[in-house]
C-alpha positions as CSV (number, residue, x, y, z in Angstrom):
1,M,97.3,73.6,130.9
2,I,95.0,75.5,132.7
3,Q,92.0,76.5,131.2
4,G,90.0,78.4,133.4
5,T,85.6,78.9,133.4
6,C,85.5,82.9,133.3
7,S,88.6,85.7,133.6
8,G,89.6,85.8,136.9
9,A,88.8,81.8,137.8
10,G,92.4,81.6,139.4
11,K,94.4,80.4,136.3
12,S,97.4,81.9,136.8
13,T,97.3,81.9,140.3
14,L,97.2,77.5,140.3
15,V,99.5,78.4,137.4
16,A,102.2,80.6,140.4
17,G,101.6,78.0,143.2
18,L,102.2,74.7,140.7
19,C,105.5,76.5,139.4
20,R,106.1,76.3,142.7
21,L,106.0,73.2,143.9
22,L,107.2,71.2,140.9
23,A,110.9,73.7,141.5
24,R,110.3,72.6,145.4
25,Q,110.9,68.7,144.0
26,G,113.3,69.1,142.2
27,L,111.9,69.9,138.7
28,R,113.3,72.7,136.2
29,V,109.4,74.6,134.8
30,A,108.5,77.1,133.2
31,P,105.4,79.0,133.1
32,F,104.1,79.6,129.8
33,K,100.8,82.0,128.6
34,P,100.5,81.5,124.7
35,Q,98.7,85.5,124.9
36,N,98.0,87.7,127.0
37,M,95.8,90.8,127.6
38,S,97.4,93.0,131.0
39,L,99.0,96.5,131.3
40,N,100.7,95.1,133.8
41,S,103.7,94.2,132.5
42,A,107.6,93.4,133.3
43,V,110.6,93.9,131.0
44,A,111.8,90.1,130.9
45,A,115.7,88.8,131.6
46,D,116.5,88.2,127.9
47,G,114.9,92.4,127.5
48,G,111.5,92.0,126.5
49,E,108.1,93.4,127.7
50,I,106.1,90.2,129.0
51,G,103.0,90.2,131.2
52,R,103.3,90.6,134.9
53,A,101.6,87.6,136.0
54,Q,104.4,85.5,134.3
55,A,106.8,87.3,135.5
56,L,105.3,86.0,138.8
57,Q,105.6,82.8,137.7
58,A,109.3,82.1,136.9
59,I,109.6,83.3,140.4
60,A,107.5,80.5,141.1
61,A,109.3,78.7,139.5
62,R,112.5,80.6,140.3
63,V,114.3,80.6,136.9
64,P,114.5,84.1,135.2
65,A,111.5,85.4,133.3
66,L,111.9,84.6,129.4
67,V,109.8,86.5,126.2
68,D,109.1,83.0,125.2
69,M,107.0,82.1,128.2
70,N,104.5,84.9,127.3
71,P,104.6,85.6,123.3
72,V,101.7,87.4,122.7
73,L,100.7,90.4,125.0
74,L,97.5,92.8,123.9
75,K,98.3,96.0,125.8
76,P,94.5,98.5,125.0
77,S,95.5,101.9,125.1
78,S,91.2,102.3,124.3
79,D,87.9,100.1,124.5
80,T,88.5,98.6,120.6
81,R,92.4,98.8,119.8
82,A,95.5,97.1,121.3
83,Q,98.9,97.0,121.1
84,V,99.9,93.5,120.5
85,V,103.8,93.1,121.3
86,V,105.0,89.8,120.2
87,A,108.1,88.1,121.6
88,G,108.3,90.7,123.3
89,K,108.7,93.6,120.7
90,P,105.2,95.6,120.0
91,F,104.8,94.4,116.5
92,V,101.4,96.2,115.5
93,E,99.2,98.0,116.8
94,L,94.8,97.4,116.1
95,E,92.0,97.7,116.4
96,A,90.0,94.5,117.7
97,G,88.2,93.4,114.5
98,G,91.8,93.7,112.8
99,Y,93.3,91.3,115.6
100,Q,91.0,88.2,114.5
101,G,92.6,87.7,111.1
102,L,95.8,87.8,112.5
103,K,95.7,85.2,114.9
104,A,96.6,82.9,112.4
105,Q,100.1,84.5,111.8
106,L,101.3,84.3,115.5
107,L,100.2,80.7,115.7
108,P,103.6,80.2,114.6
109,H,105.5,82.8,117.0
110,V,103.2,81.3,119.7
111,L,104.8,77.2,118.9
112,S,107.9,77.9,118.5
113,A,108.3,79.9,121.7
114,F,106.6,77.1,123.2
115,Q,109.4,74.6,121.7
116,R,112.3,76.4,123.1
117,L,110.5,76.0,126.4
118,Q,110.3,72.7,125.5
119,S,112.9,72.6,124.6
120,E,114.8,73.9,127.8
121,F,112.7,72.6,131.1
122,D,111.3,69.8,132.3
123,A,107.6,70.6,132.5
124,V,105.6,73.5,130.9
125,I,102.9,74.3,133.2
126,V,100.6,76.2,130.2
127,E,97.9,79.0,131.2
128,G,95.1,80.1,129.2
129,A,93.3,83.2,128.8
130,G,89.8,83.9,129.5
131,S,87.1,80.8,128.6
132,P,88.1,78.5,126.2
133,A,84.0,78.6,125.8
134,E,83.8,81.7,124.4
135,V,82.6,80.4,121.2
136,N,82.5,84.1,118.9
137,L,86.6,83.8,119.5
138,R,87.2,79.9,118.8
139,A,88.4,80.8,114.8
140,N,92.0,80.7,115.0
141,D,92.1,80.3,118.2
142,I,95.8,81.0,120.4
143,A,94.7,81.5,123.9
144,N,92.6,78.3,125.0
145,M,91.3,74.8,123.3
146,G,92.7,76.2,120.0
147,F,96.3,76.4,121.1
148,A,95.8,72.7,123.0
149,E,95.0,71.1,120.4
150,A,97.4,72.8,118.3
151,V,100.2,70.5,120.9
152,D,98.1,67.9,121.7
153,C,98.2,69.3,125.1
154,P,95.7,68.1,128.3
155,V,94.1,70.7,129.9
156,L,92.5,71.2,133.7
157,L,89.6,73.5,134.1
158,V,89.4,75.5,137.0
159,A,85.9,77.1,138.5
160,D,86.3,80.2,141.3
161,I,83.4,78.8,143.6
162,D,83.0,81.9,145.7
163,R,81.6,84.0,142.7
164,G,78.2,81.2,143.3
165,G,77.9,79.6,139.9
166,A,81.0,77.2,139.5
167,L,78.9,74.3,138.7
168,A,77.0,75.2,136.5
169,H,80.3,77.4,135.0
170,V,81.9,74.0,134.5
171,V,78.8,72.4,132.7
172,G,78.5,75.3,130.6
173,T,81.6,75.7,129.5
174,L,81.9,71.8,128.4
175,A,78.9,72.1,126.5
176,C,80.4,74.9,124.6
177,L,83.9,72.6,123.4
178,S,83.7,69.8,120.4
179,D,84.6,67.0,121.2
180,S,87.9,66.6,121.1
181,E,87.9,69.6,123.2
182,R,86.2,68.3,125.5
183,G,88.5,65.2,125.6
184,R,91.3,67.0,126.3
185,I,89.7,68.2,129.6
186,E,91.3,65.7,132.3
187,G,90.1,67.0,135.7
188,I,88.4,69.8,137.1
189,V,90.0,72.1,139.8
190,I,87.2,74.4,142.2
191,N,89.3,77.3,143.6
192,R,88.7,79.7,146.6
193,F,86.4,77.7,148.9
194,R,85.3,78.6,152.4
195,G,83.3,76.6,154.7
196,D,82.3,72.8,155.4
197,I,84.3,70.2,152.5
198,A,81.7,68.3,153.7
199,L,79.0,70.1,152.7
200,L,80.4,70.7,149.0
201,E,80.7,66.7,148.7
202,P,77.3,65.9,146.5
203,G,78.0,69.1,144.6
204,V,81.1,67.5,143.3
205,Q,79.6,63.8,142.9
206,W,76.7,65.5,140.9
207,L,79.1,67.4,139.0
208,E,81.6,64.1,138.6
209,R,77.9,61.5,137.7
210,E,77.5,65.0,134.9
211,C,80.4,65.9,133.1
212,G,81.9,62.1,133.5
213,K,85.3,63.8,134.4
214,P,87.4,63.9,137.8
215,V,87.2,66.1,140.3
216,L,91.2,66.7,141.0
217,G,90.7,69.3,144.0
218,V,88.8,71.8,145.7
219,L,91.5,74.5,147.1
220,P,90.5,76.7,150.1
221,Y,90.1,80.3,149.6
222,L,93.6,81.8,150.7
223,H,93.7,85.0,152.6
224,G,95.9,87.6,152.3
225,L,98.5,86.0,149.6
226,V,101.3,88.8,148.6
227,L,101.1,88.0,145.1
228,D,101.0,90.5,141.9
229,A,98.2,90.8,140.3
230,E,97.7,90.4,136.7
231,D,95.7,93.1,136.1
232,A,92.8,93.8,138.0
233,L,92.7,96.5,140.6
234,P,93.4,95.6,144.0
235,E,90.0,96.0,146.8
236,P,91.0,99.5,148.4
237,K,91.2,98.7,152.2
238,R,90.6,101.0,155.1
239,K,93.7,101.6,157.6
240,T,92.4,101.1,160.6
241,G,94.1,101.4,164.7
242,T,96.9,103.9,164.3
243,D,97.1,107.1,165.7
244,H,97.7,108.5,162.1
245,V,97.2,107.6,158.9
246,F,99.5,108.4,156.0
247,R,97.5,109.7,152.9
248,I,98.6,108.5,149.2
249,A,95.6,109.2,146.2
250,V,96.1,107.7,143.2
251,P,94.4,108.7,140.2
252,V,92.5,105.6,138.7
253,Y,92.2,106.5,134.7
254,P,90.8,104.1,132.4
255,R,94.2,102.4,130.7
256,I,96.3,103.2,133.7
257,S,99.6,100.7,133.9
258,N,101.6,98.5,136.0
259,H,99.0,99.6,139.2
260,T,101.8,97.3,141.2
261,D,104.1,99.6,141.8
262,F,101.7,100.6,144.5
263,D,101.8,97.0,146.1
264,A,104.0,97.7,148.8
265,L,102.6,100.7,149.3
266,R,99.1,99.1,150.2
267,L,101.1,96.4,152.5
268,Y,103.2,99.8,154.5
269,P,101.3,100.1,158.5
270,G,100.6,103.6,158.6
271,V,99.6,104.2,154.7
272,E,95.8,104.2,153.5
273,V,96.3,104.0,149.5
274,I,93.0,105.3,147.7
275,L,92.4,104.4,144.2
276,V,90.2,107.8,143.4
277,G,87.6,106.1,140.4
278,P,86.1,107.8,137.8
279,G,83.3,110.8,139.2
280,D,84.8,110.7,143.1
281,P,86.6,114.1,143.7
282,L,90.9,113.9,144.5
283,P,90.6,114.1,148.8
284,A,93.0,116.0,150.5
285,V,95.9,113.7,151.3
286,D,99.5,113.9,152.1
287,L,100.9,112.8,148.7
288,V,99.2,112.0,145.2
289,I,100.7,109.6,143.1
290,L,100.3,109.8,139.1
291,P,100.5,105.8,138.2
292,G,101.7,104.9,134.2
293,S,99.4,104.8,131.6
294,K,99.2,103.4,128.2
295,N,97.1,106.1,126.3
296,V,99.3,109.2,128.4
297,R,97.0,111.9,126.4
298,A,93.5,110.5,126.0
299,D,94.0,109.2,130.4
300,L,95.5,113.3,130.3
301,D,92.3,114.6,129.1
302,F,90.3,112.5,131.6
303,L,91.9,113.4,134.5
304,K,91.8,116.9,133.9
305,A,87.5,116.3,133.1
306,Q,87.9,114.5,136.2
307,G,88.8,117.9,138.3
308,W,91.9,116.1,139.2
309,G,94.2,118.2,137.8
310,E,92.4,121.6,139.2
311,A,92.7,119.0,142.5
312,I,96.6,118.3,142.3
313,L,97.4,122.0,141.9
314,R,95.7,123.0,144.4
315,H,97.3,119.9,146.6
316,V,100.6,121.7,144.9
317,R,99.6,125.3,145.8
318,Y,99.5,124.3,149.7
319,G,102.3,122.2,149.7
320,G,101.5,118.6,149.2
321,R,103.9,116.4,147.8
322,V,103.6,115.0,144.1
323,I,105.1,111.3,142.1
324,G,104.7,111.0,139.0
325,I,105.7,107.6,137.8
326,C,106.5,107.1,133.7
327,G,103.5,107.7,131.8
328,G,102.3,109.9,134.8
329,M,106.2,112.0,134.9
330,Q,105.2,112.8,131.5
331,M,101.7,114.4,132.4
332,L,103.1,116.7,135.3
333,G,105.4,118.2,132.7
334,T,104.3,121.2,129.9
335,R,103.4,119.1,127.1
336,I,102.9,115.8,125.7
337,D,103.7,115.4,121.7
338,D,101.8,112.1,119.8
339,P,102.9,112.9,115.8
340,Q,103.5,109.3,115.2
341,G,99.6,108.6,116.3
342,V,102.0,106.3,118.7
343,E,99.0,106.1,121.3
344,G,96.3,107.2,119.7
345,P,95.3,110.4,116.9
346,A,98.2,112.2,116.2
347,G,98.2,115.7,118.3
348,S,99.8,117.6,121.4
349,S,98.3,118.1,124.8
350,A,98.9,120.9,127.3
351,G,100.5,118.7,130.5
352,L,100.0,119.7,134.0
353,G,103.7,122.3,133.7
354,L,104.6,120.8,137.0
355,L,108.2,120.0,135.6
356,S,109.8,121.8,133.4
357,L,109.5,118.8,130.0
358,K,108.2,118.3,127.2
359,T,107.6,114.9,126.6
360,E,107.4,112.9,123.0
361,L,106.0,109.5,122.1
362,Q,108.0,107.0,119.7
363,E,106.9,104.3,117.8
364,R,110.2,102.5,119.4
365,K,109.7,101.1,122.8
366,Q,112.3,101.6,125.7
367,L,112.9,98.3,128.1
368,R,115.1,98.0,130.4
369,N,115.3,96.6,134.1
370,V,117.6,99.2,135.8
371,T,119.5,99.6,139.1
372,G,120.2,102.1,140.9
373,H,119.6,105.2,143.7
374,L,117.4,107.5,144.6
375,E,119.2,111.2,144.9
376,L,117.8,110.6,148.3
377,G,119.9,107.9,148.9
378,P,119.1,104.1,148.7
379,A,119.3,101.9,145.8
380,F,116.7,100.6,143.9
381,H,115.9,97.7,141.0
382,G,113.0,98.6,138.7
383,Y,112.4,98.5,135.2
384,E,111.5,100.5,133.0
385,I,109.0,100.7,130.0
386,H,107.4,104.1,127.9
387,M,107.0,104.7,124.6
388,G,108.5,108.7,125.3
389,T,111.0,110.1,125.1
390,S,111.6,113.9,127.7
391,Q,113.8,116.3,127.8
392,G,113.3,119.8,129.3
393,T,115.9,121.9,132.8
394,A,113.4,119.6,135.0
395,L,115.7,117.0,134.0
396,E,118.7,118.7,135.3
397,R,117.7,118.1,138.6
398,P,117.0,114.0,138.3
399,A,115.4,111.8,140.7
400,A,117.7,109.7,140.3
401,R,121.2,107.5,139.2
402,I,121.3,104.9,137.4
403,D,124.5,103.5,136.1
404,G,125.5,107.0,136.0
405,R,123.7,108.6,134.6
406,P,120.6,110.9,135.7
407,E,117.1,110.1,135.7
408,G,113.8,111.4,136.3
409,A,113.4,114.8,138.2
410,M,113.2,117.3,141.3
411,S,111.0,119.8,141.2
412,A,113.5,123.3,142.4
413,D,111.2,123.2,145.3
414,G,111.7,119.9,146.4
415,R,108.0,118.6,146.4
416,I,107.2,117.0,143.3
417,L,109.9,113.7,141.9
418,A,109.2,112.1,138.5
419,T,110.9,108.9,137.5
420,Y,110.8,106.5,134.2
421,V,111.2,103.7,136.6
422,H,108.2,101.3,138.2
423,G,108.7,98.8,141.2
424,I,110.6,102.1,142.8
425,F,108.6,101.3,145.9
426,D,110.1,97.6,145.9
427,A,112.8,98.5,147.9
428,P,112.4,98.5,151.3
429,A,114.9,101.3,151.9
430,A,113.7,103.2,148.8
431,C,111.0,103.2,149.6
432,A,110.9,104.5,153.3
433,A,113.2,107.7,152.0
434,L,110.5,108.4,149.6
435,L,107.9,107.8,152.2
436,D,110.3,110.3,154.4
437,W,110.5,112.8,151.5
438,A,106.6,112.4,151.7
439,G,105.9,113.6,154.8
440,M,105.7,110.6,157.1
441,K,108.2,110.8,159.3
442,G,110.2,107.3,160.9
443,A,109.2,105.3,158.1
444,Q,111.0,101.5,157.3
445,G,110.0,100.0,154.2
446,V,107.7,97.1,153.4
447,D,109.6,93.7,152.4
448,L,107.6,93.0,149.5
449,A,109.9,90.7,148.2
450,A,110.2,88.2,151.0
451,M,106.1,88.7,151.7
452,R,105.6,87.3,148.0
453,E,108.1,84.7,148.6
454,A,105.9,83.6,151.4
455,S,103.0,84.2,149.8
456,L,104.5,81.3,146.7
457,E,105.4,78.9,149.6
458,R,102.0,78.7,151.6
459,L,100.5,79.3,147.6
460,A,102.3,75.6,146.6
461,D,101.6,74.2,150.3
462,C,98.7,74.4,149.4
463,V,98.2,73.3,146.0
464,E,100.6,70.3,147.1
465,E,97.7,69.8,150.3
466,N,94.8,70.0,148.0
467,L,95.5,69.0,144.5
468,E,95.7,65.1,142.8
469,T,99.8,66.6,142.4
470,G,100.3,62.8,141.4
471,Y,98.2,63.5,138.7
472,V,100.1,66.3,137.4
473,R,103.3,64.3,137.7
474,S,102.1,61.5,136.2
475,V,101.3,64.3,133.5
476,V,104.4,65.6,133.9
477,A,106.6,62.4,133.7
478,R,104.8,60.9,129.8
479,R,104.4,64.4,128.5
480,Q,108.3,64.8,128.2
481,P,110.2,65.1,125.7
482,R,111.1,61.3,124.1
């Protein structure tokens, strides 16, 4: 099990690297995260919803993504409320305090999923969540040491040195653990190191003396990895050195979901994706994309309060193009109804009115992997994750076809495109066609899958070179079921 001294220490990336390394060595390996909290999710091969990071780790392991790889997924719909997804399906919507009392009930689901993976794979690489030092969350823990203790799992502790304070993070984390939990940690990994390793050596020696734990690896900072983000938004990057930059604005509302939809666009030469945050005006751009949302009505209210709604309408009046994906599609319609309070207080909200369609949010979540083609021509692979159905005359002019059925909508003037499909930019030809439609002529598309694959190989090389992988293989050998 890989645990971290803090969120963002590099647990997800290290698990992905270990999965690819062991897969290259001929082992059948599976990732596993007992509990994840993320608004970036994926549809597993067996039909349920899991965290995006576990789907990436399955790609790294060269195996299909399975619901058992992430049995509990928390999807926040507000600062204090979240949807609890269990075994790939919505289980309950709870306030934060209510979840603490639910964890004991969820442990059997977590253990059953883990045991199934153990029986089917040579090795299971487990990822913790946040930090095991969060003593306020210790009761009935299923995410970190509570799980490790329940299954008698050895742990590596990873710390991010790029942020500073990594040695103190390790010492402090160990101080917050019980004796049995400290004994479970077999080694420490220092992550994202830059500079001369000789300058770190005195710190490594001190840490080993202070903690009585070996430092099993110092992993360098790897620039330019193309890997799906677990949750955090990417750092904005301005494009330079091109004669013309095609500018795309993405409004960032509080519950934005599956922003990995825009990874291919961010990597595209000559394209600048501008993530427009709170308090920032919507800039003059070529294309506006409304992303998905876990709380569509609340995020629509936020969008309007920021003045972005009026800016989008003005953008359209002046001939600009707009794409809405999932929740963004729903916002483009005339109305969103939530009679059962699926995502918040029951009620209705007026949409932006750019498409003639109405949406009703429902308790049953639509989950499916899809293959289809745009009405513009090219084929694509993607997935649907939404809790609403839409109806209206706008759907009579579909944006795409999936298994022969119409999907999404295109406005009568051809300037607004909407779809429930995530991942629609990942296919190079589909991405190029959408950019061409939006006004970027001669677009060729970016092969995101190939870039991801190259990054996973590079990551595995780094782990192999800088981590004591003999230790990892010894753990795998001694942990296999008899």
